[in-house]
C-alpha positions in Angstrom: 9.1 25.1 18.6 10.5 24.8 15.1 13.1 22.9 13.3 15.2 24.5 10.3 16.9 21.1 9.8 15.6 18.7 6.8 12.0 18.3 6.1 10.0 15.5 7.8 8.6 13.4 5.1 4.9 12.9 4.8 5.4 9.1 5.2 6.6 9.4 8.8 4.9 12.4 9.9 2.4 10.2 12.1 5.3 8.1 13.5 7.4 10.9 15.0 5.6 10.8 18.7 5.9 7.4 19.0 8.1 6.2 22.0 11.5 5.3 20.7 11.0 6.3 17.1 14.1 7.9 15.6 15.4 8.3 11.8 19.0 8.1 13.2 21.3 5.5 13.3 21.4 3.5 16.5 24.0 4.4 18.8 24.3 8.1 17.8 22.9 9.6 21.1 19.5 9.8 20.1 17.0 7.4 21.4 13.9 8.8 20.1 12.4 9.8 23.4 12.4 13.8 22.8 9.1 14.3 21.0 7.5 11.5 22.6 8.1 13.0 25.9 6.9 16.3 24.8 3.5 15.2 23.4 3.0 13.1 26.7 3.7 16.7 28.9 1.7 18.6 26.4 -1.4 16.1 26.8 -1.0 16.0 30.4 -1.8 19.5 30.7 -4.8 18.8 28.6 -3.3 20.6 25.4 -2.7 19.2 22.0 0.5 19.3 19.7 0.1 19.8 16.1 2.6 20.3 13.2 3.0 22.7 10.5 5.3 21.7 7.4 6.5 24.3 5.1 9.5 23.7 2.5 11.8 25.8 4.9 10.9 24.5 8.3 8.6 22.2 10.6 7.0 23.9 13.5 5.5 22.2 16.4 2.4 24.2 17.6 1.3 23.7 21.3 
């Protein structure tokens, strides 16, 4: 899965899988559960999820 939106800053990279974590303004429809749920499902299947960052995009490898 990849994201060609804005880069994820190093300072928050370890927080993005936390339940309810979002950089978006509250009330804009994003509750911060997408990556949290993804990580839970991946780990439930005894797999891991990792992040590969470049200047152009962020990839989530499973």
